[in-house]
VEXDREN-2710 file (C-alpha; in Angstrom, 1 decimal):
% VEXDREN-2710
k/r/px/py/pz
1/MET/0.1/0.1/0.2
2/ILE/1.2/3.6/-0.8
3/VAL/0.8/6.1/1.7
4/ASP/2.1/9.7/2.0
5/ARG/3.0/11.6/4.9
6/GLN/-0.7/12.9/5.4
7/GLY/-1.8/9.6/5.4
8/ARG/-3.4/9.5/2.2
9/ARG/-3.5/6.9/-0.1
10/PHE/-5.7/5.9/-3.5
11/ARG/-9.2/4.2/-2.5
12/ASN/-11.0/5.6/-5.3
13/LEU/-10.7/5.6/-9.1
14/ARG/-12.3/7.5/-11.9
15/ILE/-11.9/6.2/-14.8
16/SER/-12.9/8.0/-18.3
17/LEU/-14.1/5.9/-20.8
18/THR/-13.8/8.2/-23.4
19/SER/-13.0/11.9/-24.0
20/ALA/-16.1/12.1/-26.5
21/CYS/-19.4/13.9/-25.4
22/ASN/-22.5/14.9/-26.8
23/TYR/-23.0/17.9/-24.7
24/ALA/-20.4/21.2/-25.1
25/CYS/-21.0/22.7/-21.7
26/THR/-20.1/26.3/-21.2
27/TYR/-18.0/25.6/-18.1
28/CYS/-16.2/22.7/-19.8
29/VAL/-15.8/23.7/-23.4
30/PRO/-15.6/27.1/-24.0
31/ASN/-15.2/27.0/-27.9
32/GLY/-18.6/25.3/-28.2
33/LYS/-17.3/22.5/-30.2
34/ARG/-18.6/18.9/-29.6
35/LEU/-16.1/16.5/-28.1
36/VAL/-15.0/13.2/-30.2
37/ALA/-13.1/10.2/-29.1
38/ALA/-9.2/10.6/-28.9
39/GLN/-7.1/8.6/-31.4
40/ASP/-5.2/6.9/-29.2
41/GLU/-7.8/5.9/-26.2
42/LEU/-7.2/2.6/-24.7
43/SER/-9.4/-0.4/-25.6
44/ALA/-11.9/-1.8/-23.4
45/GLU/-9.7/-4.8/-22.3
46/ALA/-6.7/-2.7/-21.8
47/MET/-8.8/-0.6/-19.6
48/ALA/-10.0/-3.0/-17.8
49/ARG/-6.7/-4.1/-17.2
50/GLY/-5.8/-1.2/-15.9
51/VAL/-8.5/-1.2/-13.1
52/ALA/-7.3/-4.9/-12.4
53/TYR/-3.4/-3.7/-11.7
54/LEU/-4.7/-0.7/-9.8
55/ILE/-6.6/-2.5/-7.6
56/GLU/-3.6/-4.6/-6.7
57/ALA/-0.9/-2.0/-6.7
58/ALA/-2.8/0.7/-5.3
59/GLY/-5.7/-0.6/-3.3
60/ILE/-8.4/0.7/-5.0
61/GLU/-11.9/-0.3/-3.5
62/ARG/-14.3/2.1/-5.2
63/LEU/-14.8/3.1/-8.9
64/ARG/-16.3/5.7/-10.8
65/ILE/-16.8/5.4/-14.4
66/THR/-16.6/8.9/-16.2
67/GLY/-16.1/10.5/-19.5
68/GLY/-16.5/12.9/-21.4
69/GLU/-20.1/11.0/-21.5
70/PRO/-19.7/7.4/-21.0
71/LEU/-22.6/6.2/-22.4
72/VAL/-21.7/7.3/-25.7
73/SER/-18.9/4.9/-25.8
74/PRO/-19.0/1.7/-27.5
75/LYS/-16.5/0.0/-25.1
76/LEU/-19.0/0.5/-22.0
77/GLU/-20.6/-2.8/-22.6
78/ALA/-17.6/-4.8/-22.5
79/PHE/-15.5/-2.9/-19.9
80/MET/-18.6/-2.8/-17.5
81/THR/-18.5/-6.5/-18.2
82/ALA/-15.1/-7.0/-17.0
83/VAL/-15.1/-4.6/-13.8
84/GLY/-18.2/-6.1/-12.6
85/LYS/-16.0/-9.3/-11.9
86/MET/-13.2/-7.7/-9.7
87/GLY/-15.0/-7.6/-6.4
88/LEU/-15.0/-3.5/-6.0
89/GLU/-16.7/-2.5/-3.2
90/ASP/-18.7/0.0/-5.3
91/ILE/-18.8/1.0/-9.2
92/SER/-20.8/3.7/-10.0
93/LEU/-21.2/6.1/-13.2
94/THR/-21.5/9.9/-13.9
95/THR/-23.6/10.7/-17.0
96/ASN/-25.6/13.7/-18.1
97/GLY/-28.2/11.7/-18.6
98/GLN/-29.4/12.1/-22.5
99/LEU/-28.6/8.2/-23.4
100/LEU/-29.9/7.2/-19.6
101/ALA/-33.1/5.7/-20.9
102/LYS/-31.7/4.0/-24.0
103/LYS/-28.5/2.7/-21.6
104/LEU/-30.5/1.4/-18.4
105/PRO/-31.1/-2.3/-19.3
106/LEU/-27.1/-2.1/-19.6
107/LEU/-26.3/-0.8/-16.8
108/VAL/-29.2/-2.7/-14.5
109/ASN/-27.6/-5.8/-15.7
110/ALA/-24.1/-4.7/-15.2
111/GLY/-24.6/-4.2/-11.6
112/ILE/-24.6/-0.6/-11.4
113/ARG/-26.6/0.5/-8.7
114/ARG/-25.6/4.5/-8.4
115/LEU/-25.6/7.3/-10.8
116/ASN/-24.5/10.8/-11.0
117/VAL/-26.4/13.1/-13.1
118/SER/-25.4/16.2/-14.3
119/LEU/-27.9/18.6/-14.6
120/ASP/-27.6/22.4/-14.2
121/THR/-31.2/23.6/-14.6
122/LEU/-35.0/22.6/-15.0
123/ASP/-35.7/25.6/-17.5
124/ALA/-35.5/24.0/-21.0
125/SER/-34.1/26.9/-22.7
126/ALA/-31.7/27.7/-20.1
127/PHE/-30.5/23.6/-20.5
128/ARG/-29.7/24.4/-24.0
129/GLY/-27.6/27.5/-23.4
130/ILE/-25.6/25.7/-21.0
131/ALA/-25.0/22.1/-22.2
132/ARG/-25.4/23.5/-26.2
133/GLY/-26.9/20.0/-26.8
134/GLY/-29.5/17.4/-25.5
135/ASP/-33.1/17.2/-24.4
136/LEU/-34.2/18.3/-20.8
137/ALA/-37.3/16.1/-21.0
138/THR/-35.3/13.2/-21.9
139/VAL/-32.6/13.7/-19.1
140/LEU/-35.8/13.7/-16.7
141/ASP/-37.6/10.9/-17.9
142/GLY/-34.2/8.9/-17.9
143/MET/-33.6/9.8/-13.9
144/SER/-36.8/8.5/-13.3
145/GLU/-36.8/5.1/-15.2
146/ALA/-33.6/4.6/-13.5
147/SER/-35.0/5.3/-10.1
148/ALA/-37.9/3.0/-10.9
149/ALA/-35.3/0.5/-11.6
150/GLY/-34.0/0.9/-7.9
151/MET/-30.8/3.1/-8.7
152/LYS/-29.7/5.6/-6.1
153/ILE/-29.3/9.1/-7.6
154/LYS/-27.3/12.1/-7.2
155/VAL/-27.7/15.1/-9.0
156/ASN/-24.8/17.4/-9.7
157/MET/-25.4/20.9/-10.4
158/VAL/-22.5/23.8/-11.2
159/PRO/-24.4/27.0/-9.8
160/LEU/-23.3/29.7/-12.0
161/ARG/-23.8/33.5/-11.6
162/GLY/-25.6/34.9/-14.6
163/GLN/-26.8/31.7/-16.0
164/ASN/-28.6/29.7/-13.5
165/LEU/-28.6/31.0/-9.8
166/ASP/-32.3/31.2/-10.1
167/GLN/-32.3/27.5/-10.5
168/VAL/-31.0/26.5/-7.1
169/MET/-34.2/26.3/-5.4
170/PRO/-36.4/24.7/-8.0
171/LEU/-33.9/21.9/-8.5
172/LEU/-33.6/21.4/-4.8
173/ASP/-37.2/20.9/-4.7
174/TYR/-37.2/18.7/-7.5
175/CYS/-34.7/16.5/-6.2
176/LEU/-36.3/16.5/-2.7
177/GLU/-39.6/15.3/-3.9
178/ARG/-38.4/12.4/-5.9
179/GLY/-35.7/11.3/-3.1
180/TYR/-32.8/12.6/-5.3
181/GLU/-29.8/14.0/-3.3
182/LEU/-28.6/17.3/-5.2
183/ARG/-24.8/18.0/-4.8
184/PHE/-24.2/21.8/-5.9
185/ILE/-20.5/21.8/-7.2
186/GLU/-18.4/25.0/-6.9
187/LEU/-16.8/26.2/-10.1
188/MET/-13.4/25.2/-10.0
189/ARG/-10.3/26.8/-11.7
190/MET/-9.8/24.8/-14.3
191/GLY/-9.1/24.6/-18.2
192/HIS/-9.3/27.7/-19.5
193/LEU/-10.6/29.3/-16.2
194/ALA/-7.2/28.8/-14.8
195/ASN/-5.8/31.5/-16.0
196/ASP/-8.8/34.0/-16.6
197/SER/-9.9/35.3/-12.8
198/ASN/-12.2/37.5/-14.0
199/ALA/-14.6/35.0/-16.0
200/PHE/-14.3/32.8/-12.9
201/LEU/-15.0/35.3/-9.9
202/GLN/-18.2/36.7/-12.6
203/GLN/-19.6/33.0/-12.3
204/PHE/-18.2/31.7/-8.9
205/VAL/-20.9/31.1/-6.4
206/SER/-19.8/30.1/-2.8
207/LEU/-20.9/27.5/-0.3
208/GLN/-22.3/30.2/2.0
209/GLN/-24.0/31.9/-0.8
210/LEU/-25.7/28.8/-1.8
211/LEU/-26.6/28.0/2.0
212/SER/-28.2/31.5/2.7
213/LEU/-30.0/30.9/-0.4
214/ILE/-31.6/27.7/0.8
215/GLY/-32.0/29.0/4.4
216/GLU/-34.3/31.5/3.4
217/ARG/-36.8/28.4/2.6
218/TYR/-35.3/25.5/4.6
219/GLU/-34.0/24.9/7.7
220/TYR/-31.1/22.4/7.7
221/LEU/-28.3/20.4/9.5
222/GLN/-25.0/19.4/8.7
223/ALA/-24.9/15.4/8.4
224/ASP/-22.3/12.8/8.8
225/ALA/-19.8/12.4/5.5
226/PRO/-16.9/10.0/5.1
227/VAL/-13.8/11.4/5.9
228/ASP/-12.4/11.3/2.6
229/ALA/-15.8/12.9/1.0
230/THR/-15.6/15.7/-1.4
231/ALA/-19.1/17.0/-0.1
232/VAL/-20.0/18.8/2.7
233/ARG/-23.5/17.4/3.2
234/TYR/-26.7/18.7/5.1
235/GLU/-29.8/17.4/6.0
236/ILE/-33.4/19.1/5.8
237/PRO/-35.2/16.9/8.4
238/GLY/-37.8/14.9/7.1
239/GLN/-37.3/15.7/3.5
240/GLY/-33.8/14.7/2.3
241/TYR/-30.2/15.4/2.1
242/PHE/-28.0/17.7/-0.1
243/GLY/-24.5/18.2/-0.3
244/VAL/-22.1/20.9/-1.6
245/ILE/-18.3/20.1/-3.2
246/ALA/-17.2/23.2/-2.0
247/ASN/-13.8/23.2/-3.7
248/GLU/-12.8/26.9/-2.7
249/SER/-14.9/27.7/0.4
250/VAL/-14.1/24.4/2.2
251/PRO/-10.7/22.8/0.7
252/PHE/-10.7/18.7/0.7
253/CYS/-6.9/18.2/-0.4
254/ARG/-5.9/17.0/3.2
255/THR/-8.2/13.9/2.8
256/CYS/-8.4/13.1/-0.7
257/SER/-8.1/9.8/-1.8
258/ARG/-9.0/10.1/-5.6
259/LEU/-6.9/8.9/-8.8
260/ARG/-7.9/9.5/-12.1
261/LEU/-6.9/7.3/-15.5
262/SER/-7.8/9.3/-18.6
263/SER/-9.2/7.5/-21.9
264/THR/-5.6/7.6/-23.3
265/GLY/-3.7/5.9/-20.3
266/TRP/-2.7/8.9/-18.3
267/LEU/-2.9/8.6/-14.4
268/HIS/-3.7/12.2/-12.9
269/GLY/-3.0/12.1/-9.0
270/CYS/-4.5/15.6/-8.4
271/LEU/-6.9/18.2/-10.5
272/SER/-4.7/21.1/-9.3
273/SER/-1.4/19.7/-10.8
274/SER/-0.2/19.6/-14.4
275/ASN/1.8/16.4/-13.8
276/ARG/0.5/13.2/-15.5
277/HIS/2.0/9.8/-15.5
278/TYR/1.6/7.3/-18.5
279/ILE/0.7/3.7/-17.9
280/GLY/-0.8/2.8/-21.5
281/ASP/2.4/0.8/-22.3
282/LEU/2.5/-1.1/-19.0
283/LEU/-1.3/-2.5/-19.9
284/ASP/0.4/-4.8/-22.3
285/LYS/2.8/-6.4/-19.8
286/PRO/2.5/-9.4/-17.8
287/ARG/1.4/-8.7/-14.3
288/HIS/4.9/-9.4/-12.7
289/GLN/6.3/-6.7/-15.0
290/ALA/3.7/-4.4/-14.7
291/LEU/3.0/-4.1/-11.3
292/PRO/6.4/-2.9/-9.9
293/ALA/6.7/-0.1/-12.6
294/LEU/3.0/0.7/-11.7
295/GLN/3.8/1.1/-7.9
296/ARG/6.9/3.6/-9.2
297/LEU/4.2/5.9/-10.8
298/LEU/1.6/5.7/-8.2
299/VAL/4.3/7.3/-5.9
300/LYS/4.7/10.1/-8.1
301/ALA/1.2/10.6/-8.5
302/LEU/0.4/10.5/-4.9
303/GLY/3.2/13.1/-4.7
304/ASP/1.3/15.6/-7.0
305/LYS/-1.5/15.8/-4.4
306/GLN/-2.0/19.6/-2.9
307/GLU/-1.1/19.7/0.8
308/VAL/-4.0/22.2/1.5
309/ALA/-5.9/23.5/-1.1
310/PHE/-6.7/23.4/-4.7
311/SER/-4.7/26.1/-6.5
312/GLY/-6.2/25.7/-9.9
313/GLY/-4.9/23.5/-12.9
314/ALA/-4.4/23.7/-16.7
315/THR/-6.2/20.2/-17.2
316/VAL/-9.6/20.6/-18.9
317/MET/-12.1/18.6/-16.7
318/LYS/-13.1/16.9/-20.3
319/ILE/-10.0/15.0/-20.4
320/ILE/-10.4/12.9/-16.9
321/GLY/-14.2/13.3/-16.1
322/GLY/-15.4/14.5/-12.9
END
């Protein structure tokens, strides 16, 4: 097991199945262009082998499948079939929900029981403006069908000043009524926002601003959360829960246990670091050759983590998922 001086280790792996996406959200893709799969993306078999090696080399316990948009990938079924046999404590998936209803039987059969659905507004016009694609009603129907199939749903919203701040309460009410847990995600200084402080500050909404807004309607209490959780979690007694991933307001770097693997075979130990470590060439090697080299790279990746707080990074979120 690889542990740093703060006692951190990698427990949670987020794997970007593809960089392709059927949306082009404003806070992710400034030029508005749809994203396509990279030419050098790993095969489903290689990615599954990477997960297996990381389970053994780093002690990975939980896996989240991300993108781009994982449901657009032709590798989805083969990859999920393989990792479903690896004995992980939990396998979940993050999606924009546009293809959720269509892919639901596959997800259920693969044993997926938790979904994170990215949804920034309940206003159809604003939805198209932020996502630059998709259909809101299709997403909502997909979430309803997934919930009826027994899946636990969290909804991820990025509040943006001047774009969807008026949707905070409607979306919270919507989630509470349906038993979904809403997670507000503070805007991050990543990609094009890392070097544009004005654009970041013009859009940023803080934890305290969100709590003040919610407190006008609801009484809430802070709830328990795992030590390495990214979200500050709250309970509205008798109605449900919500959380805030408050990267700027309440940094969680000191307890971060996340490791990310891109669709092209690069390990990222920290979103706030431009360092990355290539393991694609190791995935064709036998276990006894791959594991020692992988462990050396994992030491470097763990060393990339910030000690106190996220300081911004040039890495574009679309490359390595959420």
